[in-house]
C-alpha positions in Angstrom: -59.9 63.3 15.7 -59.0 63.3 12.1 -56.1 61.2 10.8 -56.1 62.9 7.4 -56.0 66.5 8.5 -54.4 68.5 11.3 -55.9 71.0 13.6 -55.4 72.4 17.0 -57.5 71.0 19.8 -58.3 72.1 23.3 -58.7 68.5 24.6 -56.8 67.4 27.7 -55.0 64.3 26.3 -55.1 62.3 29.5 -58.9 62.6 29.8 -59.2 61.2 26.3 -57.0 58.2 26.9 -53.8 59.5 25.3 -50.3 59.0 26.8 -46.6 59.2 25.9 -45.3 55.6 25.6 -42.0 54.3 26.8 -39.1 54.6 24.3 -39.0 50.9 23.7 -42.6 50.9 22.4 -42.5 50.2 18.6 -41.6 53.2 16.4 -43.0 54.4 13.1 -39.9 56.6 12.8 -37.3 58.6 14.6 -37.1 62.4 13.9 -33.9 64.4 13.6 -33.1 68.0 12.7 -30.1 68.3 10.3 -27.2 70.5 11.5 -26.8 73.5 9.2 -25.6 76.4 11.3 -22.9 77.2 13.8 -25.4 77.2 16.6 -23.9 74.2 18.3 -20.8 73.4 16.3 -18.4 75.8 14.5 -17.8 74.9 10.8 -14.7 73.0 11.7 -16.3 71.2 14.5 -19.4 70.4 12.4 -17.2 68.6 9.8 -15.7 66.6 12.6 -19.0 65.5 14.0 -20.7 64.6 10.7 -19.1 61.1 10.3 -20.6 60.0 13.7 -23.9 61.7 12.9 -24.2 59.8 9.6 -23.3 56.6 11.4 -26.1 57.4 13.9 -28.6 57.9 11.0 -27.4 54.7 9.4 -27.9 52.7 12.6 -31.4 54.0 13.1 -32.4 53.3 9.5 -31.5 49.7 9.9 -34.8 49.1 11.7 -37.0 52.2 11.1 -37.7 55.3 9.0 -35.6 58.4 9.7 -37.5 61.6 9.2 -35.2 64.7 9.1 -36.2 68.3 9.4 -33.9 70.0 6.9 -33.8 73.8 6.9 -34.2 74.4 3.1 -33.6 72.9 -0.3 -29.8 73.6 -0.1 -29.6 71.7 3.2 -31.7 68.9 1.8 -29.3 68.5 -1.2 -26.2 68.6 1.1 -27.8 66.0 3.4 -28.6 63.7 0.5 -25.0 63.9 -0.8 -23.6 63.0 2.6 -26.0 60.1 3.2 -25.5 58.7 -0.3 -21.8 58.9 0.0 -22.0 56.9 3.3 -24.2 54.2 1.6 -27.3 55.0 3.7 -30.4 53.3 2.4 -32.3 56.3 1.1 -35.6 54.4 1.1 -35.5 54.7 4.9 -34.8 58.5 4.8 -37.4 61.3 4.5 -36.0 64.8 4.2 -38.5 67.5 4.8 -38.1 71.3 4.2 -38.8 72.3 7.9 -36.7 75.4 8.8 -34.8 75.0 12.1 -32.4 77.0 14.2 -30.5 74.1 15.8 -30.2 70.3 15.8 -31.6 69.2 19.2 -34.8 67.5 18.1 -35.4 65.8 21.5 -36.2 69.2 22.9 -37.8 71.1 20.1 -39.4 68.2 18.3 -43.0 67.0 18.9 -44.2 64.8 21.8 -46.2 62.0 20.1 -49.0 60.5 22.2 -50.9 57.3 21.5 -54.4 56.0 22.4 -54.4 52.2 22.0 -58.2 52.1 22.6 -59.2 54.1 19.5 -55.9 53.6 17.6 -55.3 57.3 17.3 -52.3 59.6 17.9 -51.8 63.2 18.6 -49.0 65.7 19.2 -48.3 67.9 22.2 -46.9 71.3 21.0 -44.9 72.3 24.1 -43.3 75.7 24.1 -39.5 75.8 23.5 -37.2 78.6 24.6 -33.7 77.1 24.0 -33.1 76.0 27.6 -34.2 79.2 29.3 -33.4 81.6 26.5 -29.7 80.7 26.4 -29.3 80.4 22.6 -31.5 82.7 20.5 -32.9 82.7 18.0 -35.2 79.6 18.6 -38.4 80.8 16.8 -38.2 78.2 14.0 -37.4 75.3 16.4 -40.5 76.3 18.4 -42.7 75.8 15.3 -41.4 72.2 14.5 -44.1 70.3 16.4 -46.9 72.0 14.5 -45.0 71.5 11.2 -44.8 67.8 11.9 -48.4 67.6 13.0 -49.5 69.0 9.6 -47.1 66.7 7.8 -48.5 63.6 9.6 -52.1 64.8 9.6 -52.3 64.7 13.4 -54.2 67.0 15.7 -52.2 68.8 18.3 -52.6 70.5 21.6 -50.7 73.5 22.9 -50.4 73.6 26.7 -48.7 77.0 26.7 -45.7 76.2 28.9 -42.1 75.4 28.2 -41.2 71.7 28.2 -38.2 69.8 26.7 -38.1 66.1 25.7 -34.8 65.6 27.4 -36.2 66.6 30.7 -38.6 63.8 31.0 -38.2 60.0 31.1 -41.1 57.5 30.9 -41.7 53.9 32.0 -44.9 53.6 29.9 -46.9 52.5 32.9 -47.9 55.9 34.3 -44.6 57.2 35.7 -42.4 60.1 34.5 -39.0 60.9 36.0 -37.6 64.5 35.8 -35.4 66.9 37.7 -36.1 69.9 39.8 -33.0 71.7 38.5 -34.5 71.8 35.1 -38.3 71.9 35.4 -38.4 74.2 38.4 -35.8 76.5 37.0 -36.9 80.2 36.9 -35.8 80.4 33.3 -38.6 78.0 32.1 -41.9 78.5 33.8 -41.3 80.9 36.7 -45.1 81.4 37.2 -45.7 77.8 38.0 -45.3 75.8 41.3 -44.1 72.2 41.4 -47.6 71.0 41.9 -48.8 73.0 38.8 -46.0 71.5 36.7 -46.9 68.1 37.9 -50.5 68.7 36.8 -49.4 69.7 33.3 -47.2 66.5 33.1 -50.2 64.4 34.1 -52.7 66.1 31.8 -50.6 66.4 28.7 -48.3 63.3 28.9 -51.0 61.0 30.3 -49.0 60.0 33.4 -50.3 59.5 36.9 -47.0 59.9 38.9 -44.1 62.3 38.7 -40.9 61.3 40.4 -38.2 64.0 41.0 -34.4 64.0 41.3 -32.6 67.1 42.2 -29.7 67.7 39.8 -28.1 66.9 36.5 -24.4 66.5 35.5 -21.6 69.0 35.2 -21.4 70.7 31.8 -25.0 70.2 31.0 -26.3 73.5 29.7 -29.9 72.3 29.9 -29.9 72.8 33.7 -30.1 69.1 34.4 -31.8 66.9 31.8 -32.8 63.5 33.1 -31.6 61.8 29.9 -28.0 62.2 31.0 -28.5 60.6 34.4 -31.4 58.2 34.7 -33.1 56.1 32.0 -35.9 53.5 32.3 -35.1 50.2 30.7 -38.4 48.6 31.6 -41.4 49.5 33.8 -39.5 49.2 37.1 -35.8 49.2 36.3 -33.5 52.2 35.7 -30.0 52.6 34.4 -28.5 55.3 36.7 -25.3 57.1 35.9 -22.7 56.5 38.6 -19.4 58.1 39.4 -16.9 56.1 41.5 -14.2 58.8 41.7 -14.9 60.8 44.8 -12.8 63.7 43.5 -14.9 64.0 40.3 -17.2 67.0 40.2 -20.2 64.7 39.3 -19.7 62.5 42.3 -21.9 64.3 44.8 -24.7 65.0 42.3 -24.9 61.4 41.2 -24.7 60.1 44.7 -27.6 62.2 45.6 -29.6 61.0 42.6 -28.9 57.3 43.7 -30.2 58.1 47.2 -33.3 59.7 45.8 -34.0 56.7 43.5 -33.7 54.3 46.4 -36.5 56.2 48.2 -38.9 56.2 45.2 -41.9 53.9 44.9 -43.9 53.3 41.7 -47.7 53.4 41.4 -47.9 49.7 42.3 -45.7 50.3 45.4 -42.7 48.6 44.0 -39.2 49.9 44.6 -37.1 50.8 41.5 -34.4 48.3 40.5 -31.3 50.4 40.0 -28.6 49.3 37.6 -25.4 51.4 37.9 -24.0 52.8 34.7 -20.5 54.1 34.9 -19.7 57.6 33.8 -16.9 58.0 31.2 -13.7 59.8 32.1 -14.2 63.6 31.9 -14.3 64.9 28.3 -12.8 68.4 28.3 -12.4 70.8 25.4 -10.9 74.2 25.5 -11.0 74.0 29.3 -14.8 73.2 29.3 -16.2 70.0 30.9 -18.6 68.5 28.4 -21.8 66.6 29.4 -20.5 63.2 28.3 -22.7 60.3 29.6 -23.5 56.8 28.4 -27.1 57.4 29.5 -27.7 59.6 26.5 -28.6 56.5 24.3 -31.4 56.1 21.9 -33.7 53.0 21.8 -34.8 52.0 18.3 -36.9 49.1 17.1 -34.0 46.7 17.0 -31.1 48.4 18.7 -29.8 50.7 21.4 -27.4 53.4 20.1 -25.0 54.4 22.7 -22.5 57.3 22.7 -18.9 56.3 23.4 -15.9 58.6 24.3 -12.6 56.9 23.5 -12.5 55.7 27.1 -11.6 52.4 28.8 -15.1 52.5 30.3 -16.8 52.4 26.9 -17.0 48.6 26.6 -18.1 47.9 30.2 -20.9 50.5 29.7 -22.0 48.9 26.4 -22.0 45.5 28.2 -24.2 46.8 31.1 -26.7 48.5 28.7 -26.8 45.3 26.6 -27.7 43.2 29.6 -30.7 45.6 30.2 -32.0 45.2 26.6 -32.0 41.5 25.7 -33.0 41.1 22.1 -31.7 44.4 21.0 -28.3 45.0 19.4 -26.2 47.5 21.3 -24.3 49.9 19.0 -21.6 52.1 20.3 -20.7 55.2 18.2 -17.9 57.6 19.1 -19.7 60.8 20.3 -16.6 62.7 21.3 -17.0 65.3 18.5 -20.8 65.4 18.8 -20.8 66.1 22.6 -18.7 69.2 21.9 -22.2 70.6 21.0 -23.3 69.8 24.5 -25.5 66.8 23.7 -25.5 63.4 22.2 -27.7 60.8 20.4 -30.8 61.0 22.7 -30.6 64.8 22.6 -30.5 64.8 18.8 -33.5 62.5 18.2 -37.2 62.1 19.0 -39.1 58.8 18.4 -42.5 58.6 16.8 -44.4 55.7 18.2 -46.9 53.5 16.4 -50.3 52.9 18.0 
């Protein structure tokens, strides 16, 4: 496989020794897609969310490169002005003229695979349909993985099915966690059975085990992405969102997830260690419950960037996450205006691992 040019391959990545590493694996960079339309935030809301978005970029850039898909030259110049005004180190920023429809790079961005044996990488070009066709157009977002493959000079493989980065969570040791509510939804891959989807996950993510929970949280328009509910912090430990208020709409869903997690066994037979992560108080805007969750954090080379919600549970949540990531700085950034777009820091980003 060439490291200097990019082409489509028909190889099955797992058979060649490629796999998707855990998020704590060292990064070359983190990828974002710069907000430029009213797809997720109205103009007024977009102005409100930009300070937190810039803080997010600044926090990532403290320990790694930030590569940003920027729709066109006008967007690139606008982004530069905002970043420079905030004092961001522009040596750590790469703005690329990659046209996009929306900003959720976790889901439309590339899945980078690594092969430690031959020191090579490749990209999986999953299909993207804006969470079941909810938010057209999404044609430009669907092209982003191939754009980045060409930019990086990496070969890519196209499985031909819909898959979103926020729907899968990896321990780096052969296991992926996901939800039936999302991956088995008829608006994604209605032609596939659960067993067939599991085979795609094994073949193209290089895992040997798929563990399923049932649901997601209230207000999540992705139909139940795992990155709002359960996150691996090491090979056998998960942070699991937990709701203590029995009257909260999320209570039964999160209780069910906890029961499912307790029944799971990893490839080595071990039970998961489950660390409870409180849910914030409900974040409601215009009568709509938003998908606010502390679990939607991003792990970078030196930090964990966590959404906060102007809530008394913010600091306890940061403390719990900090205990799970010794050696990394935990950075809380107010995500109240960002989550109005129905996602947060993990949804906005996709890490690029080193080999």
